[in-house]
Each structure stands twice: as structure tokens, then as C-alpha cells.
VEXRO-638079 format. One record per residue (C-alpha): residue in three letters; x, y, z. Coordinates in steps of 0.1 Angstrom, whole numbers, plus 2048, in hexadecimal, padded with zeros to 3 digits. Example, Ala and Ser with C-alpha at 12.3 -4.5 7.8 and 13.67 -1.06 7.14 Angstrom:
KOLTOR residuo   X   Y   Z
KOLTOR     ALA 87B 7D3 84E
KOLTOR     SER 889 7F5 847
***
This chain:
KOLTOR residuo   X   Y   Z
KOLTOR     MET 8A6 74B 849
KOLTOR     LEU 8C2 765 847
KOLTOR     THR 8D4 753 864
KOLTOR     ASN 8D3 733 850
KOLTOR     ILE 8E1 744 832
KOLTOR     PHE 8FE 753 847
KOLTOR     TRP 907 730 855
KOLTOR     SER 905 71F 833
KOLTOR     LEU 91B 73A 824
KOLTOR     LEU 934 737 840
KOLTOR     ILE 935 711 83E
KOLTOR     ASN 939 710 818
KOLTOR     LEU 954 72A 817
KOLTOR     THR 967 71B 834
KOLTOR     ARG 968 6F9 822
KOLTOR     GLY 976 70B 804
KOLTOR     VAL 991 71B 819
KOLTOR     GLN 99B 6F9 827
KOLTOR     GLU 99F 6EC 804
KOLTOR     LEU 9B7 707 7F9
KOLTOR     ALA 9DB 6FD 7F7
KOLTOR     SER 9E9 720 7FA
KOLTOR     LEU 9E8 734 81B
KOLTOR     HIS 9E7 754 807
KOLTOR     MET 9C7 748 7F5
KOLTOR     ALA 9B8 73D 816
KOLTOR     ALA 9BE 760 824
KOLTOR     GLU 9AD 76F 806
KOLTOR     ALA 990 758 809
KOLTOR     LEU 98C 761 82E
KOLTOR     SER 98C 785 825
KOLTOR     ILE 971 77F 80B
KOLTOR     LEU 95D 76B 825
KOLTOR     ALA 95F 788 83E
KOLTOR     LEU 953 7A1 824
KOLTOR     LEU 936 78B 818
KOLTOR     LEU 92B 785 83C
KOLTOR     ALA 92D 7A9 844
KOLTOR     ALA 918 7B2 826
KOLTOR     CYS 8FE 797 82F
KOLTOR     MET 8FC 7A4 853
KOLTOR     LEU 8F8 7C8 847
KOLTOR     THR 8DC 7BD 82F
KOLTOR     ALA 8CB 7AA 84B
KOLTOR     ALA 8CE 7C8 863
KOLTOR     LEU 8BD 7DF 84A
KOLTOR     SER 8A1 7C8 840
KOLTOR     LEU 87D 7C7 84C
KOLTOR     GLN 877 7AA 864
KOLTOR     LEU 85B 796 871
KOLTOR     ASN 853 79D 896
KOLTOR     PHE 86A 7BC 895
KOLTOR     TYR 85B 7C9 8B5
KOLTOR     GLN 85B 7A8 8C9
KOLTOR     ASN 874 7B5 8E2
KOLTOR     SER 86F 7DB 8E0
KOLTOR     CYS 849 7DB 8E0
KOLTOR     PRO 83B 7B7 8E2
KOLTOR     ARG 816 7C1 8E0
KOLTOR     ALA 81A 7D9 8C3
KOLTOR     GLU 808 7C4 8A9
KOLTOR     ALA 7ED 7BA 8C1
KOLTOR     ILE 7E6 7DE 8C9
KOLTOR     VAL 7E3 7E7 8A4
KOLTOR     GLN 7CC 7CA 89E
KOLTOR     GLN 7B6 7D4 8BC
KOLTOR     VAL 7B2 7F8 8B2
KOLTOR     VAL 7AA 7EF 88E
KOLTOR     GLN 790 7D6 899
KOLTOR     GLN 780 7F1 8AF
KOLTOR     HIS 77C 808 892
KOLTOR     PHE 771 7EC 87B
KOLTOR     GLN 754 7E4 893
KOLTOR     GLN 748 808 890
KOLTOR     ASN 74F 80C 86A
KOLTOR     SER 753 7EE 853
KOLTOR     SER 762 804 838
KOLTOR     VAL 782 80A 84D
KOLTOR     PRO 796 7EE 83C
KOLTOR     ALA 792 7FD 81A
KOLTOR     GLY 79C 81F 827
KOLTOR     LEU 7BB 811 838
KOLTOR     LEU 7C5 7FE 818
KOLTOR     ARG 7C3 81D 803
KOLTOR     LEU 7D6 832 81D
KOLTOR     HIS 7F2 819 81E
KOLTOR     PHE 7F3 817 7F8
KOLTOR     HIS 7F6 83C 7F4
KOLTOR     ASP 811 83E 80F
KOLTOR     CYS 827 824 7FE
KOLTOR     PHE 822 833 7DB
KOLTOR     ILE 82F 855 7E3
KOLTOR     ARG 850 854 7F7
KOLTOR     GLY 84F 82F 800
KOLTOR     CYS 83D 820 81E
KOLTOR     ASP 84A 83B 837
KOLTOR     GLY 829 848 846
KOLTOR     SER 82E 86A 835
KOLTOR     VAL 80A 86A 828
KOLTOR     LEU 7FF 86E 84D
KOLTOR     ILE 811 88F 852
KOLTOR     ASP 7FC 8AE 855
KOLTOR     SER 805 8CE 843
KOLTOR     THR 814 8EB 856
KOLTOR     ASP 813 911 852
KOLTOR     ASP 831 90F 83A
KOLTOR     SER 82E 8EC 82B
KOLTOR     ILE 814 8DA 816
KOLTOR     ALA 813 8B5 81E
KOLTOR     GLU 80A 897 808
KOLTOR     LYS 7E7 894 815
KOLTOR     GLU 7DE 8B5 806
KOLTOR     ALA 7E5 8A9 7E2
KOLTOR     PRO 7C5 8A3 7CD
KOLTOR     PRO 7C9 87D 7CB
KOLTOR     ASN 7CB 87C 7F1
KOLTOR     LEU 7AE 892 7FB
KOLTOR     THR 797 874 7FD
KOLTOR     LEU 7AE 860 814
KOLTOR     ARG 79F 857 836
KOLTOR     THR 7A5 841 855
KOLTOR     PHE 7C0 85A 861
KOLTOR     ASP 7AD 858 882
KOLTOR     VAL 7B3 833 884
KOLTOR     ILE 7D8 837 882
KOLTOR     ASP 7D7 853 89B
KOLTOR     ASP 7C5 83C 8B4
KOLTOR     ILE 7DE 820 8AD
KOLTOR     LYS 7FC 837 8B2
KOLTOR     ALA 7ED 844 8D3
KOLTOR     GLU 7EA 821 8E1
KOLTOR     LEU 80D 817 8D5
KOLTOR     GLU 81C 836 8E5
KOLTOR     LYS 80B 82C 906
KOLTOR     GLU 81A 809 904
KOLTOR     CYS 83D 811 8F7
KOLTOR     PRO 844 835 8F0
KOLTOR     GLY 85A 83E 8D2
KOLTOR     VAL 85D 81A 8C6
KOLTOR     VAL 844 811 8AB
KOLTOR     SER 844 826 88B
KOLTOR     CYS 825 835 87B
KOLTOR     ALA 830 824 85A
KOLTOR     ASP 82E 802 86B
KOLTOR     ALA 80D 80B 87D
KOLTOR     LEU 7FD 813 85B
KOLTOR     ALA 80B 7F3 84A
KOLTOR     LEU 7FF 7DD 866
KOLTOR     ALA 7DD 7EE 867
KOLTOR     ALA 7D8 7E8 842
KOLTOR     ARG 7E1 7C4 847
KOLTOR     ASP 7C9 7C0 864
KOLTOR     GLY 7AD 7D2 851
KOLTOR     VAL 7B0 7B9 834
KOLTOR     ALA 7AD 79C 84C
KOLTOR     LEU 78E 7AB 85E
KOLTOR     ALA 77E 7B1 83C
KOLTOR     GLY 782 78D 830
KOLTOR     GLY 7A5 78B 823
KOLTOR     ASP 7C2 776 830
KOLTOR     PHE 7D7 780 84E
KOLTOR     TYR 7FB 780 843
KOLTOR     ASP 81C 784 856
KOLTOR     LEU 829 7A7 84F
KOLTOR     PRO 84E 7B1 853
KOLTOR     THR 852 7D1 867
KOLTOR     GLY 86E 7E9 870
KOLTOR     ARG 864 806 85B
KOLTOR     ARG 86E 829 866
KOLTOR     ASP 85B 849 861
KOLTOR     GLY 863 863 846
KOLTOR     THR 868 887 84F
KOLTOR     VAL 85E 896 82D
KOLTOR     SER 83A 899 821
KOLTOR     ASN 838 8AD 800
KOLTOR     MET 818 8B2 7ED
KOLTOR     GLY 82D 8B5 7CD
KOLTOR     ASP 83A 891 7D1
KOLTOR     VAL 817 882 7CD
KOLTOR     HIS 813 86E 7AD
KOLTOR     ILE 7F9 853 7B2
KOLTOR     PRO 7EE 83D 795
KOLTOR     SER 7CE 84C 787
KOLTOR     PRO 7AE 838 782
KOLTOR     LEU 7B0 845 75E
KOLTOR     PHE 7D2 834 758
KOLTOR     SER 7D6 818 73F
KOLTOR     VAL 7E3 7F7 74C
KOLTOR     GLU 805 800 73C
KOLTOR     GLN 806 822 74E
KOLTOR     ALA 7FC 813 76F
KOLTOR     LEU 816 7F8 76B
KOLTOR     SER 831 812 766
KOLTOR     ALA 827 822 786
KOLTOR     PHE 827 801 799
KOLTOR     GLN 849 7F8 78B
KOLTOR     SER 857 818 79A
KOLTOR     ILE 852 808 7BD
KOLTOR     ASN 85D 7E6 7B2
KOLTOR     LEU 83B 7D7 7AC
KOLTOR     ASP 831 7C4 78D
KOLTOR     LEU 813 7BD 778
KOLTOR     GLU 808 7A0 78E
KOLTOR     ASP 809 7B7 7AC
KOLTOR     LEU 7F5 7D2 799
KOLTOR     THR 7DA 7B9 790
KOLTOR     THR 7D9 7AA 7B2
KOLTOR     LEU 7D9 7CA 7C7
KOLTOR     LEU 7BD 7D9 7B3
KOLTOR     GLY 7A8 7BC 7C1
KOLTOR     ALA 7A5 7D2 7E0
KOLTOR     HIS 78A 7E4 7CB
KOLTOR     SER 772 7C9 7D6
KOLTOR     MET 76A 7E0 7F3
KOLTOR     GLY 768 804 7FD
KOLTOR     PHE 75A 824 7ED
KOLTOR     CYS 761 836 7CD
KOLTOR     HIS 75B 85A 7C4
KOLTOR     CYS 746 85F 7A4
KOLTOR     GLY 760 878 798
KOLTOR     PHE 779 85B 793
KOLTOR     PHE 764 84A 778
KOLTOR     ILE 74B 865 76C
KOLTOR     ASP 75B 866 74A
KOLTOR     ARG 752 841 744
KOLTOR     LEU 72D 84A 749
KOLTOR     TYR 729 868 732
KOLTOR     ASP 748 871 71F
KOLTOR     PHE 761 855 71C
KOLTOR     ARG 782 861 70E
KOLTOR     GLY 771 880 700
KOLTOR     THR 759 86D 6EA
KOLTOR     GLY 73A 87C 6F9
KOLTOR     VAL 72B 85A 701
KOLTOR     ALA 730 840 71C
KOLTOR     ASP 74B 826 71D
KOLTOR     PRO 73D 809 707
KOLTOR     ARG 74E 7F0 71E
KOLTOR     VAL 738 7F8 73C
KOLTOR     ASP 71C 7DF 742
KOLTOR     PRO 6FB 7F0 737
KOLTOR     ASN 6E9 7E9 757
KOLTOR     LEU 706 7F5 76C
KOLTOR     LEU 708 814 756
KOLTOR     THR 6E4 81D 75D
KOLTOR     THR 6E8 818 782
KOLTOR     LEU 708 82E 783
KOLTOR     GLN 6F9 84A 76F
KOLTOR     GLN 6DC 84B 787
KOLTOR     LYS 6F4 84D 7A5
KOLTOR     CYS 70D 864 794
KOLTOR     PRO 6FA 87E 780
KOLTOR     PRO 714 895 770
KOLTOR     HIS 706 8B5 77F
KOLTOR     LEU 70C 8A8 7A2
KOLTOR     VAL 730 89B 79C
KOLTOR     THR 749 8B4 7AB
KOLTOR     ILE 76B 8AB 79C
KOLTOR     GLU 779 8CC 7A7
KOLTOR     ASN 771 8C4 7CC
KOLTOR     ILE 774 89E 7CD
KOLTOR     THR 76F 89E 7F3
KOLTOR     GLN 74B 8A9 7ED
KOLTOR     ASP 744 891 7D1
KOLTOR     ILE 72B 875 7D2
KOLTOR     THR 738 853 7DC
KOLTOR     VAL 72C 831 7D1
KOLTOR     PHE 736 80D 7DB
KOLTOR     MET 754 800 7C8
KOLTOR     ASN 742 7E0 7C5
KOLTOR     GLN 720 7E9 7B7
KOLTOR     PHE 713 7C6 7BD
KOLTOR     SER 71A 7C5 7E3
KOLTOR     THR 712 7DE 7FE
KOLTOR     THR 72A 7CE 816
KOLTOR     PHE 74F 7D5 81A
KOLTOR     HIS 75A 7B1 817
KOLTOR     PHE 77D 7AA 808
KOLTOR     SER 779 790 7ED
KOLTOR     ASN 781 786 7C9
KOLTOR     SER 760 796 7BD
KOLTOR     PHE 774 7B2 7AD
KOLTOR     TYR 780 79A 792
KOLTOR     HIS 75D 78E 78A
KOLTOR     ASN 753 7B2 784
KOLTOR     VAL 772 7B8 76E
KOLTOR     LEU 76B 79A 758
KOLTOR     ASN 746 7A4 756
KOLTOR     GLU 74D 7C8 74D
KOLTOR     LYS 73F 7D4 76E
KOLTOR     ALA 75E 7E5 77D
KOLTOR     LEU 75A 80A 785
KOLTOR     LEU 77D 818 77D
KOLTOR     GLN 78C 819 75B
KOLTOR     LEU 7AD 80A 766
KOLTOR     ASP 79A 7ED 778
KOLTOR     GLN 786 7E5 759
KOLTOR     ASP 7A4 7E6 743
KOLTOR     LEU 7B1 7C7 755
KOLTOR     ALA 799 7B3 740
KOLTOR     PHE 7A9 7BE 720
KOLTOR     THR 7CD 7B4 723
KOLTOR     ASP 7D8 790 720
KOLTOR     TYR 7EB 78B 740
KOLTOR     THR 7D4 7A0 757
KOLTOR     SER 7B4 790 749
KOLTOR     THR 7C3 76D 74E
KOLTOR     LEU 7CD 776 772
KOLTOR     ALA 7AA 786 778
KOLTOR     SER 79A 766 76C
KOLTOR     GLN 7B0 751 783
KOLTOR     TYR 7A7 767 7A1
KOLTOR     ALA 782 767 799
KOLTOR     ASN 783 741 79A
KOLTOR     ASP 79A 73C 7B8
KOLTOR     ALA 794 753 7D6
KOLTOR     VAL 7AF 741 7EA
KOLTOR     LEU 7C9 748 7CF
KOLTOR     PHE 7BF 76D 7CE
KOLTOR     ARG 7C1 771 7F4
KOLTOR     LYS 7E3 761 7F5
KOLTOR     ARG 7F1 776 7D8
KOLTOR     PHE 7E2 796 7E7
KOLTOR     SER 7F4 78F 808
KOLTOR     GLU 815 78B 7F5
KOLTOR     SER 810 7AB 7E1
KOLTOR     MET 807 7BE 800
KOLTOR     ILE 828 7B3 810
KOLTOR     LYS 83B 7BF 7F1
KOLTOR     LEU 828 7E0 7F1
KOLTOR     GLY 830 7E5 816
KOLTOR     SER 855 7E1 80E
KOLTOR     ALA 856 7FE 7F5
KOLTOR     GLY 870 819 7FD
KOLTOR     VAL 870 812 822
KOLTOR     LEU 887 825 83A
KOLTOR     MET 89B 80F 852
KOLTOR     GLY 8B9 811 869
KOLTOR     ARG 8C1 835 872
KOLTOR     ASP 8AD 844 855
KOLTOR     GLY 88D 857 85E
KOLTOR     GLU 880 857 881
KOLTOR     ILE 865 848 898
KOLTOR     ARG 84A 863 899
KOLTOR     THR 838 867 8BA
KOLTOR     ASN 81B 877 8A8
KOLTOR     CYS 813 86A 885
KOLTOR     ARG 806 88C 87A
KOLTOR     ARG 827 89E 87F
KOLTOR     VAL 84C 898 87E
KOLTOR     ASN 85F 898 89F
KOLTOR     ASN 874 8B6 895
KOLTOR     ALA 85D 8D1 888
KOLTOR     THR 877 8DD 86F
KOLTOR     SER 87C 8BB 85F
KOLTOR     ILE 85F 8BF 848
KOLTOR     SER 86D 8DF 83B
KOLTOR     SER 87C 8CD 81D
KOLTOR     GLY 858 8C6 812
KOLTOR     ALA 843 8DD 7FC
KOLTOR     LYS 841 901 807
KOLTOR     LEU 821 915 805
KOLTOR     SER 833 92F 7F0
KOLTOR     ALA 841 915 7D8
KOLTOR     PRO 835 917 7B4
***
């Protein structure tokens, strides 16, 4: 596509030059042409590309797909974990794989921040990276491995397989203090503001939340809706009564450990299915007041999001298509390209041990 744009630009501007009566004007036009083409070539060189590894590591995407499938066969909840891991990575410093980095003796990494303590599937990325390094050492980034794994997980769980541009490079900074993930307690307006910070819009917000049709959720993320909604001392009146009873049985307040969320009780995100199938069922739950999280349920109470939820509930094909498009947008957030960043040989640590030193120090306030 970019090649066609270059040639079209070249042809049109050349025709314009030929029509100029003045040699001076022709020279100026040629200079402008050269500058425009140089700008276009620079933009193309610094853009994510489909089949980025077709020459440097032809089997890269096949390797990622194979490893994800192996883990999926052992644990069908893996796609939900990969999606959440990719989402948290992109929301912090852009899609640079920084969420994968481990803390060191003098640095606290992103994965230690409270919103990230329940992230999982790091082992899947470790296995992917190990196979990629065997095939083509130092070529495929951890950021791309994670983005591709999330894509492949969606497809295995029932979503569409979509072509994903690659060429991301890995970040060298992982700072716990940088972690600001949209909270399940956010209003739609607050969540939208967070999404807009990484160039996503209200349609992307509504669409990407559809991933909550599968996976687990900790009781601590919605306990207030069951017993003390917004400090009222009673449950959220918008929760379906039968669902409320079920959730109160599964999440008794004395067993919910918000202070240590990793030890908290988990329940299925979709209380009406015990499978981890990716589908448009989330929107049926939203419209019937059967969503777990406050933010999810709020989609039913704003005009645009409720209309979109209704469309998705009635058209699974449309939802899967839009979800793929929003995932591609998400995966383009804040990416490092060209000479920025690095290609980590181990996704859990930067190549130069001192590179992470610009992250959070253990002695920092």
C-alpha cells in the first residue's frame, strides 16, 4: 500500500513539474517532491509491518502459534490470561514488553504493582521466547511475541484470526510507579479518558471489554457491588437478583482478601458459562444486568455504549470483526521501532543489566 502511495505521489508531482513554465518553479517542485518522498520513506521505515519477520525469521509466527496451542490444550484459560497480559503491557509504557521484566535487587518492576499482581501466562511467553531464540537468536522481540500470542489465543478461544503488524522492539525500563491501569470501579467517562491516552476511543473501549466473556475475576474487584455499593451499605441495585444471590454465596465478605488479591477467591467472568469460549455473550450479560464489574455494567447506561452493546449482542460476526480491529489499534500503542529499545534475549530481563536502573528504586518514596 505504501509503495503505491509513493508511486502515485511521484507521478502526480512529476506531471505538475512538467506543466510548470518556469525552470525555477520546476526546481522548487522537485525539491518539494524529494522532501515528501523522504518523509514518506521515513514513515514507512518506522511503521509496524505485516510479515515483518518473513526474511529474518520466517517461522516466527508459526512458532508462537504452536507454543500457544500447546499451552491451550493443557489449560483453556490461557487465552484470557494472554489478553490481559498484553492489555496491561500496552497500557503502561506502550506495547514494549516491559510488563514481562522481573524486579531486581535495586529496581521494582511493573509486574509488582497491585493491578498487575494477578497477571499470569508469563510462562507461556517464556516458552515462546525460548523456541524463538533457538530458531533465530536475537531477532524476534518479546513485545511482538506477546502481541502475537494474544492474537493466537483469541483465535483458539473462538475469535477471529487477524493479520497483525509486527516490528515492535522491547523496552528497557520497567517501573512500578508507571502503572496506571483503568480500574473496574471507573465510570465509563473515566475509563474513556484512560483509553484516549493511548489513542483508543469509546468504540474500542466498549469492544475490548468484550474479552470479559471469558476468564476469571477476583471477588475483590466487585465485592462492593455485593454488599456496600458506593458506601450505601447495600448491594448495587442494578445487579440481577439471582446473580446477586449466587455471587454473595461465592464471595462472602469475610473471605475476600482485598489486601492480598493474589489469595482472593476467583469466579468465572461469565457466570452463565463454565467454558473459556470467546463470544459476544458479554453483551447479553451487560444488557440483562448480569455483568460482574461496575465498569462493564455501566456500558448499559450510556447511549452510545448501550447501542453498541445491543449491536454486538445481536451480531457476533460484527463483534469479532470490530474486536480484531481494536486489538490491532491496541497493539500499536506507544511501540518502539527502528533503533529504539532492544531485542531482549530473555523476556524477564533487559540485555544490559544497568538499563533498568532508570526504573523505580527500592529506596524511592
